[in-house]
PAZAPA-4460 file (N, C-alpha, C; in steps of 0.05 Angstrom, whole numbers, plus 32768, in hexadecimal, padded with zeros to 4 digits):
% residues 283
    n_x    n_y    n_z   ca_x   ca_y   ca_z    c_x    c_y    c_z   seq   type   mol
   7FBF   84D2   8297   7FC0   84C9   827C   7FDA   84BA   8275     1      X     A
   7FF1   84C6   8281   800C   84B8   827A   800C   849D   8286     2      X     A
   8003   849A   829F   8000   8480   82AB   7FEE   846C   829A     3      X     A
   7FD9   8474   8290   7FC8   8464   8280   7FD7   845B   8266     4      X     A
   7FE4   846C   8259   7FF4   8468   8240   800A   8454   8248     5      X     A
   8017   8457   8260   802E   8446   8268   8022   842A   826A     6      X     A
   800C   8425   8279   8001   840A   827D   7FF7   83FE   8262     7      X     A
   7FEC   840E   8251   7FE4   8406   8236   7FFC   83FA   8227     8      X     A
   8012   8409   8228   802A   8400   821A   8034   83E7   8224     9      X     A
   8033   83E5   8242   803D   83CE   824E   802C   83B4   8243    10      X     A
   8012   83B9   8245   7FFE   83A2   823D   8002   839B   821F    11      X     A
   8009   83AD   820E   800E   83A8   81F3   8026   8397   81EE    12      X     A
   803F   83A0   81FC   8054   8391   81FA   8052   8374   8205    13      X     A
   8044   8371   821C   803F   8355   822A   8031   8346   8215    14      X     A
   801B   834E   8208   800A   8340   81F6   801F   8335   81DD    15      X     A
   802F   8348   81D3   803F   8340   81BF   8052   8328   81C6    16      X     A
   805E   832D   81E0   8073   8314   81E8   8063   82FE   81EE    17      X     A
   804B   82FD   81F9   803C   82E4   81FD   8038   82D6   81E1    18      X     A
   8030   82E6   81CC   8029   82DA   81B2   8045   82CD   81A9    19      X     A
   805B   82DD   81AD   8074   82D4   81A1   807D   82BB   81B0    20      X     A
   807B   82B6   81C9   8087   82A2   81D8   8072   828B   81DA    21      X     A
   805A   8291   81DF   8045   827C   81E5   8034   8272   81CB    22      X     A
   8036   8284   81B6   8028   827B   819F   802F   8261   8193    23      X     A
   804C   825C   818F   8053   8244   8184   804B   822B   8195    24      X     A
   804A   822D   81AF   8043   8219   81C2   8028   8210   81C0    25      X     A
   8017   8225   81BA   7FFA   8221   81B8   7FF0   8216   819E    26      X     A
   8000   8216   818B   7FFA   820D   8170   800C   81F7   8167    27      X     A
   8008   81DD   816C   801A   81C8   8165   801F   81C7   8147    28      X     A
   8037   81C5   813E   803F   81C9   8124   8043   81AD   8117    29      X     A
   8036   81A7   8104   8038   818C   80F4   8043   818E   80DB    30      X     A
   8053   817B   80D2   805D   817A   80B5   8057   815E   80AB    31      X     A
   8052   815D   808F   804E   8144   8082   8067   813F   8076    32      X     A
   8070   8126   807A   808B   811C   8073   808A   8103   8062    33      X     A
   8091   8105   8048   8093   80EA   8037   80B1   80E1   803B    34      X     A
   80B2   80C6   803D   80CC   80BC   803F   80CD   80A7   8027    35      X     A
   80E4   80A7   801B   80E9   8096   8004   80FB   807F   800C    36      X     A
   80F9   8066   8002   8109   8050   8009   8118   8045   7FEF    37      X     A
   8133   8047   7FF1   8141   803A   7FD9   8153   8025   7FE7    38      X     A
   8161   8016   7FD3   8176   8005   7FDD   8190   8005   7FCC    39      X     A
   8190   7FF9   7FB4   81A8   7FF6   7FA4   81A4   8007   7F8A    40      X     A
   81B9   8014   7F81   81B9   801F   7F68   81CB   8013   7F55    41      X     A
   81BF   800B   7F3D   81D1   8000   7F26   81CB   800B   7F0D    42      X     A
   81DC   8005   7EF8   81DA   8012   7EDF   81BE   800D   7ED0    43      X     A
   81B4   7FF4   7ED6   819C   7FEB   7EC7   8183   7FE7   7ED9    44      X     A
   8189   7FE8   7EF2   8176   7FE3   7F06   816C   7FC7   7F09    45      X     A
   817E   7FB6   7EFD   8176   7F98   7F02   817F   7F8F   7F1B    46      X     A
   816F   7F7B   7F23   8171   7F6E   7F3E   815D   7F78   7F50    47      X     A
   815C   7F68   7F66   8143   7F71   7F7A   814B   7F88   7F89    48      X     A
   8138   7F9B   7F8E   813B   7FB5   7F9D   8150   7FC7   7F91    49      X     A
   8155   7FC6   7F76   8167   7FDA   7F68   8158   7FEE   7F59    50      X     A
   8164   8003   7F56   815B   8017   7F43   8170   8020   7F33    51      X     A
   816A   8027   7F17   817E   802A   7F03   8187   8047   7F09    52      X     A
   81A1   804D   7F05   81AE   8066   7F0C   81A2   807F   7F00    53      X     A
   8199   807B   7EE6   818D   808F   7ED7   816F   8096   7EE2    54      X     A
   8162   8082   7EEA   8147   8087   7EF8   814A   8095   7F12    55      X     A
   815F   808D   7F22   8164   809A   7F3A   8167   80B6   7F37    56      X     A
   8178   80BD   7F22   817F   80DA   7F1B   8166   80E8   7F16    57      X     A
   8154   80DA   7F05   813A   80E7   7EFF   8129   80EF   7F17    58      X     A
   8128   80DA   7F2D   811F   80E1   7F46   8127   80FA   7F52    59      X     A
   8143   80FD   7F54   814F   8114   7F5F   8147   812D   7F51    60      X     A
   814A   812C   7F37   8140   8145   7F28   8123   814D   7F2C    61      X     A
   8112   8138   7F2C   80F5   813C   7F31   80F1   8148   7F4D    62      X     A
   80FF   813E   7F62   80FC   814A   7F7D   8104   8167   7F7F    63      X     A
   811C   816F   7F71   8124   8189   7F75   8115   819C   7F64    64      X     A
   810B   8192   7F4B   80FA   81A3   7F3C   80DD   81A9   7F47    65      X     A
   80D4   8196   7F5C   80BC   819C   7F68   80BD   81A6   7F83    66      X     A
   80D6   81B3   7F8B   80D7   81BE   7FA1   80DD   81AF   7FBE    67      X     A
   80E3   8195   7FBB   80E9   8186   7FD2   8101   818B   7FDE    68      X     A
   8103   818B   7FF8   811D   818E   8005   8124   8175   8017    69      X     A
   8139   8168   8012   813F   8151   801F   814D   8156   803B    70      X     A
   8141   8148   804F   814D   814C   8069   8159   8133   8075    71      X     A
   8166   8134   8089   8173   811E   8097   8164   8115   80B0    72      X     A
   8168   80FE   80B9   815C   80F5   80D3   8161   8109   80EA    73      X     A
   8178   8113   80EB   817D   8126   80FF   816A   8140   80FE    74      X     A
   8163   8148   80E7   8152   815E   80E6   8135   8156   80F1    75      X     A
   812C   813F   80EB   8113   8135   80F5   8116   8133   8113    76      X     A
   812B   812C   8120   812E   8128   813C   812C   8146   814A    77      X     A
   8139   8158   813C   8138   8174   8145   811B   817F   8144    78      X     A
   810C   8179   812F   80F1   8182   812C   80DE   8178   8143    79      X     A
   80E1   815C   8149   80D0   814F   8159   80D8   8155   8177    80      X     A
   80F1   8157   817C   80FB   815E   8198   80F9   8179   81A1    81      X     A
   8104   818B   818C   8108   81A7   8192   80F6   81BA   8186    82      X     A
   80E4   81AF   8170   80D4   81C1   815F   80E4   81D1   814F    83      X     A
   80FB   81C9   8147   810A   81D8   8134   80FF   81D3   8118    84      X     A
   80F8   81E9   8107   80E7   81E5   80EE   80F4   81D6   80DB    85      X     A
   80E5   81C8   80C9   80EF   81BB   80B2   80E9   81CC   809C    86      X     A
   80F6   81C8   8083   80F3   81D7   806D   80D7   81D2   805E    87      X     A
   80CE   81E3   8050   80BA   81DC   803C   80BB   81C4   802D    88      X     A
   80A6   81B4   802B   80A8   819C   801D   80BF   818C   8024    89      X     A
   80C2   8182   803E   80D9   8170   8043   80D3   8153   803B    90      X     A
   80EA   8144   8036   80EC   812A   802D   8100   811C   8037    91      X     A
   80FF   8104   803E   8116   80F3   8049   811B   80DC   8035    92      X     A
   8134   80DE   802A   813C   80C6   8018   814C   80B3   8028    93      X     A
   8143   8099   8025   8152   8085   8036   815D   806D   8025    94      X     A
   8173   8060   802C   817F   804C   801F   8181   8033   8035    95      X     A
   8176   801C   802F   817A   8007   8041   8192   7FF6   803C    96      X     A
   819E   7FEA   804D   81B0   7FD4   804C   81CC   7FDD   804A    97      X     A
   81D3   7FF4   803D   81EF   7FFC   803C   8201   7FF4   8026    98      X     A
   81F2   7FF2   800E   8202   7FE9   7FF7   8216   7FFF   7FED    99      X     A
   822B   7FF3   7FE1   8241   8004   7FD7   8239   8019   7FC3   100      X     A
   8223   8013   7FB5   8218   8025   7FA0   820E   803F   7FAB   101      X     A
   8207   803E   7FC8   81FF   8053   7FD2   8214   806B   7FD4   102      X     A
   822D   805F   7FD9   8246   8073   7FD9   824D   807B   7FBD   103      X     A
   824F   8068   7FAC   825B   806C   7F8E   8248   807A   7F7D   104      X     A
   822E   8074   7F80   8217   8080   7F6D   8208   8095   7F77   105      X     A
   81FC   808F   7F94   81EA   80A3   7F9E   81F7   80BD   7FA8   106      X     A
   820C   80B8   7FB6   821A   80CF   7FC1   8221   80E3   7FAF   107      X     A
   822D   80DF   7F97   8232   80F6   7F84   821A   8100   7F76   108      X     A
   8207   80EF   7F72   81EE   80FC   7F67   81DD   810D   7F7C   109      X     A
   81DC   8105   7F92   81D2   8115   7FA8   81DF   8131   7FAB   110      X     A
   81F8   812F   7FAA   820A   814A   7FAB   8205   815B   7F94   111      X     A
   8201   814F   7F7D   81FC   815D   7F64   81E2   816B   7F65   112      X     A
   81CE   815F   7F72   81B2   816C   7F74   81AB   817A   7F8E   113      X     A
   81C2   817B   7FA0   81BD   8188   7FB7   81A9   817B   7FCB   114      X     A
   81A9   8161   7FCE   8199   8151   7FDD   81A8   8140   7FF2   115      X     A
   819A   8136   8003   81A7   8127   8018   8198   810B   801F   116      X     A
   81A1   80FA   802D   8192   80E2   8032   819D   80D3   8049   117      X     A
   8192   80BE   8052   819A   80AC   8068   81A0   8090   805E   118      X     A
   81B4   8083   8069   81B8   8068   8064   81B8   8056   807C   119      X     A
   81A9   803F   807B   81A5   8031   8091   81B4   8014   808B   120      X     A
   81CA   800F   809B   81DB   7FFD   8095   81D8   7FE1   80A7   121      X     A
   81DD   7FCC   8099   81DE   7FB0   80A8   81FB   7FAF   80B2   122      X     A
   81FD   7FAD   80CB   8217   7FAB   80DA   822B   7F97   80CD   123      X     A
   8220   7F7D   80C9   8233   7F66   80C4   823A   7F68   80A4   124      X     A
   822E   7F7A   8099   8232   7F7B   807C   8245   7F95   8074   125      X     A
   824B   7FA6   8088   8259   7FBC   8082   8276   7FB6   8073   126      X     A
   827B   7FC1   805A   8294   7FBE   804B   8298   7FA2   8042   127      X     A
   8282   7F92   803F   8286   7F77   8036   8278   7F71   801A   128      X     A
   8283   7F5D   800A   8277   7F55   7FF2   8271   7F36   7FF2   129      X     A
   8276   7F2B   8009   826D   7F10   800D   825C   7F0F   8029   130      X     A
   824A   7EFC   802B   8237   7EFA   8041   8242   7EEE   8059   131      X     A
   8246   7EFF   806D   8252   7EF5   8086   8269   7EE5   8085   132      X     A
   8267   7EC9   808F   827E   7EB8   808C   8278   7EA1   8078   133      X     A
   8265   7EA3   8069   825C   7E90   8054   826E   7E8F   803B   134      X     A
   827B   7EA8   8036   828B   7EA9   801D   8277   7EAD   8005   135      X     A
   825F   7EAF   8007   824D   7EB3   7FF1   824C   7ECF   7FE8   136      X     A
   824B   7ED3   7FCE   824F   7EF0   7FC7   8234   7EFF   7FC9   137      X     A
   8236   7F17   7FCF   821D   7F29   7FD0   8223   7F44   7FC7   138      X     A
   8211   7F54   7FC0   8214   7F6F   7FB6   8226   7F7E   7FC9   139      X     A
   823C   7F8B   7FC2   8250   7F98   7FD4   8241   7FAB   7FE5   140      X     A
   824C   7FAF   7FFF   8242   7FC5   8013   8259   7FD9   8016   141      X     A
   8251   7FEF   801B   8267   8007   801F   8273   8001   803C   142      X     A
   828B   8009   803C   829C   8007   8056   8297   801C   8068   143      X     A
   82A3   8019   8080   82A3   802E   8094   82B4   8046   808C   144      X     A
   82C8   8043   807D   82D8   805A   8072   82C3   806A   805D   145      X     A
   82B7   805B   804D   82A4   806A   8039   828D   8075   8048   146      X     A
   8283   8068   805F   8270   8076   806E   8277   8090   807C   147      X     A
   8291   8090   8084   829B   80A9   8091   829C   80BD   807B   148      X     A
   82A4   80B9   8062   82A3   80CC   804B   8288   80D5   8046   149      X     A
   8277   80C4   8049   8259   80C9   8042   824F   80DE   8057   150      X     A
   8252   80DB   8071   824B   80EC   8086   825C   8106   8085   151      X     A
   8275   8104   8081   8286   811F   807E   8279   812F   8069   152      X     A
   8271   8125   8055   8264   8134   803E   824C   8145   8048   153      X     A
   8240   813E   805D   8228   814B   8065   820F   8143   8055   154      X     A
   8211   812E   8045   81FD   8127   8033   81F0   8110   803E   155      X     A
   81FE   80FF   804D   81F2   80E6   8056   81F2   80E5   8075   156      X     A
   81E0   80D7   8080   81E3   80CF   809A   81DC   80B1   809D   157      X     A
   81F0   80A3   80AD   81F2   8085   80AC   81E4   807D   80C5   158      X     A
   81CE   806C   80C3   81C1   8061   80D9   81BF   8042   80DA   159      X     A
   81B0   8034   80EA   81AE   801C   80EF   8199   800A   80E1   160      X     A
   819F   7FF7   80D5   818E   7FE1   80C9   818F   7FC7   80D8   161      X     A
   8197   7FC9   80F2   81A1   7FB4   8105   81BC   7FAA   80FE   162      X     A
   81C7   7F98   8111   81E2   7F8A   810D   81DD   7F74   80FE   163      X     A
   81CD   7F61   8105   81CB   7F48   80F7   81AD   7F3E   80FA   164      X     A
   8199   7F4E   80F4   817E   7F46   80F5   8171   7F48   80D9   165      X     A
   8183   7F4B   80C7   817A   7F4D   80A8   8184   7F36   809B   166      X     A
   817F   7F1F   80A8   818A   7F05   809D   817B   7EFD   8084   167      X     A
   818A   7EED   8073   817F   7EE4   8058   817B   7EC6   805A   168      X     A
   8164   7EBC   8055   815D   7E9F   8054   8170   7E8F   8040   169      X     A
   8176   7E9B   802A   8187   7E8D   8016   81A3   7E86   8023   170      X     A
   81AA   7E9B   8033   81C5   7E94   8041   81C5   7E8C   805E   171      X     A
   81B0   7E91   806A   81AF   7E8C   8088   819E   7E73   808D   172      X     A
   818E   7E69   807A   8179   7E56   8080   815F   7E60   8084   173      X     A
   814B   7E4F   8084   812F   7E59   8084   8126   7E62   809E   174      X     A
   8134   7E58   80B5   812F   7E60   80CD   813E   7E7A   80DA   175      X     A
   8146   7E89   80C6   8157   7E9F   80D1   8147   7EB7   80D7   176      X     A
   8155   7ECB   80E4   8143   7EE3   80EC   813F   7EF6   80D4   177      X     A
   8129   7EF7   80C9   8121   7F09   80B3   8111   7F1E   80BF   178      X     A
   811F   7F33   80CC   8113   7F48   80D8   8112   7F46   80F5   179      X     A
   8105   7F5C   8103   8103   7F5C   811F   80EB   7F52   812C   180      X     A
   80E5   7F38   8126   80CD   7F2C   8132   80D6   7F10   813E   181      X     A
   80C7   7F04   8151   80D0   7EEC   815F   80CE   7ED4   814D   182      X     A
   80E0   7EC1   8151   80E0   7EA6   8145   80D0   7E96   8156   183      X     A
   80C5   7E7E   8148   80B9   7E6B   8158   80C6   7E62   8174   184      X     A
   80E3   7E61   816E   80F2   7E58   8186   80F7   7E6A   819A   185      X     A
   80EF   7E84   8195   80F7   7E9B   81A8   80E4   7E9A   81C0   186      X     A
   80ED   7EA0   81D8   80DE   7EA6   81ED   80DF   7EC6   81ED   187      X     A
   80CC   7ED0   81FE   80C9   7EEF   81FD   80E4   7EF9   8207   188      X     A
   80EF   7EED   821B   8108   7EF7   8228   8123   7EF3   8215   189      X     A
   8122   7EDA   8207   813C   7ED4   81F8   8137   7EE9   81DF   190      X     A
   8121   7EED   81D3   811E   7EFE   81BD   8127   7F1C   81C6   191      X     A
   811E   7F28   81DE   8123   7F3E   81E5   8142   7F42   81E9   192      X     A
   8150   7F2D   81F3   816D   7F2D   81F9   817B   7F2E   81DF   193      X     A
   8170   7F20   81CB   817E   7F1F   81B0   817A   7F36   81A2   194      X     A
   8165   7F45   81A2   8160   7F5E   8195   8172   7F74   81A4   195      X     A
   8171   7F75   81BB   817D   7F8C   81C9   819C   7F87   81C5   196      X     A
   81A8   7F6F   81C4   81C3   7F69   81BF   81CB   7F73   81A1   197      X     A
   81BC   7F6F   8190   81BF   7F75   8173   81BD   7F94   8172   198      X     A
   81AA   7FA3   817D   81AB   7FBD   817A   81C2   7FCC   8188   199      X     A
   81CC   7FBE   819E   81E4   7FCA   81AD   81FD   7FC8   819B   200      X     A
   8201   7FAF   818B   8215   7FAC   817A   8216   7FBF   8163   201      X     A
   81FE   7FC3   8158   81FA   7FD3   8141   8202   7FF1   8148   202      X     A
   81FA   7FFA   815F   81FF   8017   8167   821C   801A   816F   203      X     A
   8226   8006   817B   8243   8007   8183   8258   8008   816B   204      X     A
   8251   7FF8   8159   8261   7FF5   813F   8260   8012   8130   205      X     A
   8248   801A   812D   8246   8032   811F   8250   8049   812B   206      X     A
   824A   804D   8145   8256   8063   8153   8275   8065   815A   207      X     A
   8280   804A   8158   829C   8046   8159   82A9   8051   813F   208      X     A
   829C   804F   812A   82A9   8055   8110   829E   806F   8103   209      X     A
   8289   807A   810D   8282   8090   80FE   8279   80A8   8114   210      X     A
   827C   80C2   810D   8276   80D7   811E   825E   80DD   8129   211      X     A
   824A   80D7   811A   822C   80D9   8123   8221   80C7   8135   212      X     A
   8212   80D2   8147   8200   80BF   8158   81EE   80AE   8149   213      X     A
   81E7   8093   8152   81D4   8082   8149   81B9   8082   8158   214      X     A
   81A4   808E   814A   818D   808F   8158   8175   8083   8149   215      X     A
   8179   807B   812F   8165   8075   811A   8168   8059   8113   216      X     A
   8152   8049   810E   8156   802D   8105   813E   8027   80F1   217      X     A
   8144   801C   80DA   8134   8013   80C6   8131   7FF4   80CC   218      X     A
   8116   7FEC   80CD   8111   7FD1   80D3   8119   7FBE   80BC   219      X     A
   812B   7FA8   80C0   812F   7F98   80AA   8118   7F8A   809F   220      X     A
   8116   7F8B   8086   80FF   7F81   8077   80E3   7F8E   8080   221      X     A
   80E4   7FA2   8090   80CD   7FB1   8099   80BF   7FA0   80AF   222      X     A
   80CA   7F8A   80BB   80BE   7F79   80CC   80C3   7F85   80EA   223      X     A
   80AD   7F88   80F6   80AE   7F92   8113   8094   7F8D   8120   224      X     A
   8094   7F92   813A   8078   7F94   8147   807B   7FA6   8161   225      X     A
   8066   7FA5   8171   8068   7FB5   818A   807F   7FAF   819F   226      X     A
   8086   7F95   819E   809C   7F8F   81B0   80B9   7F99   81A5   227      X     A
   80BB   7F97   818B   80D6   7FA4   8182   80D6   7FC1   8182   228      X     A
   80BE   7FCE   817E   80BF   7FEB   8182   80C5   7FF4   819F   229      X     A
   80BE   7FE4   81B1   80C2   7FE8   81CD   80E1   7FE5   81D2   230      X     A
   80EA   7FCE   81C7   8107   7FC9   81CA   8119   7FDE   81BC   231      X     A
   8112   7FE7   81A7   811F   7FFF   819A   8120   8018   81AC   232      X     A
   8109   801D   81B8   8109   8034   81CE   811C   8030   81E1   233      X     A
   811A   8016   81EC   812B   800E   8204   8149   8012   81FD   234      X     A
   8152   800B   81E4   816C   800E   81D9   8176   8029   81D5   235      X     A
   8163   803B   81D6   816B   8059   81D3   8165   8063   81B5   236      X     A
   8159   8053   81A4   8150   805A   8188   8138   806B   818C   237      X     A
   813B   8084   8181   8121   8094   8182   8117   809B   8166   238      X     A
   811C   808A   8153   810F   808B   813A   8110   806E   812D   239      X     A
   80FB   8066   8121   80F8   804D   8115   80EA   8051   80F9   240      X     A
   80F4   8041   80E7   80E7   8044   80CA   80DE   8028   80C3   241      X     A
   80C6   8026   80B5   80B9   800F   80AD   80BA   800F   8090   242      X     A
   80AE   7FF8   8084   80AC   7FF7   8065   8091   7FFB   805E   243      X     A
   807F   8002   8072   8064   8008   806A   8060   8022   805C   244      X     A
   8051   801F   8045   8050   803B   8035   803E   8050   8043   245      X     A
   8043   8069   803D   8030   807F   8048   803F   8095   8050   246      X     A
   8031   80AB   8054   803D   80C4   805A   803D   80C9   807A   247      X     A
   804F   80D6   8083   8053   80D8   809F   804C   80F5   80A6   248      X     A
   803E   80F7   80BE   8037   810F   80CA   8049   8116   80E5   249      X     A
   8057   8126   80E4   806B   812B   80FA   8061   8145   8109   250      X     A
   8061   8145   8123   805A   8158   8134   8070   8165   8143   251      X     A
   8076   817E   8141   808A   818B   8150   8087   8189   816F   252      X     A
   809C   8180   817F   809A   817B   819B   808E   815E   81A2   253      X     A
   808B   814D   818E   8080   8135   8195   8093   811E   818B   254      X     A
   80A6   8115   819A   80BB   8102   8195   80AE   80E7   818B   255      X     A
   8098   80E0   8194   808B   80C7   818D   8083   80C6   8170   256      X     A
   8080   80DA   8163   807A   80DC   8146   808F   80D0   8133   257      X     A
   80A7   80CB   813F   80BD   80C0   8131   80BE   80A2   812E   258      X     A
   80AC   8095   813E   80AE   8077   813E   8099   806E   8129   259      X     A
   80A2   8057   811C   808E   8049   8106   808B   805D   80EF   260      X     A
   80A2   8069   80E7   809E   8079   80CF   8098   806A   80B6   261      X     A
   8085   8073   80A7   8082   8064   808C   8094   806D   8076   262      X     A
   8098   805C   8061   80A7   8063   804C   809B   8059   8030   263      X     A
   809E   8068   801C   8094   8062   8001   80AC   8052   7FF5   264      X     A
   80A9   8037   7FEB   80BE   802C   7FDC   80BD   803A   7FC0   265      X     A
   80D7   8040   7FB9   80DE   8052   7FA3   80EB   8043   7F8B   266      X     A
   80F7   802D   7F92   8107   801F   7F80   80FD   8019   7F62   267      X     A
   80E1   8017   7F61   80D6   800C   7F4A   80C6   8020   7F3D   268      X     A
   80C8   803A   7F45   80B8   8050   7F3B   80C5   8062   7F28   269      X     A
   80B8   806A   7F12   80C2   807F   7F02   80C2   809A   7F11   270      X     A
   80D0   80AF   7F07   80CD   80C9   7F13   80B1   80D2   7F12   271      X     A
   80A2   80CF   7EFA   8087   80D9   7EF6   8076   80C8   7F0C   272      X     A
   807A   80B0   7F0F   8069   80A0   7F22   806E   80AB   7F41   273      X     A
   8087   80AE   7F46   808E   80B8   7F60   8083   80D2   7F64   274      X     A
   8085   80E4   7F54   8076   80FD   7F55   8057   80F8   7F5C   275      X     A
   804B   80ED   7F4B   8030   80E8   7F4F   8028   80DB   7F6D   276      X     A
   8039   80C7   7F76   8035   80BD   7F8F   8039   80D0   7FA4   277      X     A
   804D   80E2   7FA3   8051   80F8   7FB7   8039   810A   7FB7   278      X     A
   8033   8114   7F9F   801B   8127   7F9D   8000   811B   7FAA   279      X     A
   7FFD   8103   7FA0   7FE1   80F7   7FA9   7FE1   80F2   7FC7   280      X     A
   7FF8   80E8   7FD2   7FFB   80E5   7FEF   7FF6   80FC   8000   281      X     A
   7FFF   8113   7FF5   7FFF   812D   8002   7FE0   813A   8003   282      X     A
   7FD1   8131   7FF0   7FB6   813F   7FEA   7FA0   8137   7FFD   283      X     A
***
């Protein structure tokens, strides 16, 4: 009888251990992740891709009141690679281009509301208020010193928007590189060489000036294709973000789920419109 009880106890303990250790592996865990895309913050929201400061604060207030928790790209990496859990109702806030208003306006507001965000910077524009060597004025961009302060706060993660593939036709001419797609003059090899060199320059500049590793890239103008996705992987980028609207479904243990992430443009939405968008996309 004692021997029977002993083996029954062993069997019970073994069953518990199997459920504990193997259960998570047998049930892939998925999470729905909305990503919001912002650019510049101004007092009145005037100008292309700008949101008024008061409207942006309304967005943050709405997100906190409705239980959203802002995550960073590193959190997504840990989820996809290691299965580390994400919080309930996760959301990723992103800022493209690296405008100075992200430092002066977004950073203090995010701190006030206990939220975090990622900023994707154009390498050639860091710390500048004129466009490359043209002398033409542009909306100021934050500096590496300011980027270091942003990362040190724990509120921001600074990642790549390429070094110089976010060119502007008004400044660079009509045949400039507007995004990561081939020009008519490109051969397959010359295009690959150009993109790989640009991504190398972007990563080297960011990692030489900032403490965090560079592993995520937001496509300039949202322009990309299968070739550029492959080149990003080859360059060591393990997360790419598009401008295509939609909700993302991430799977724990699946690193491939971090490529081609979709984002909702939020610059032109009121807080009520944004809430309706998030609720409808999740239904």
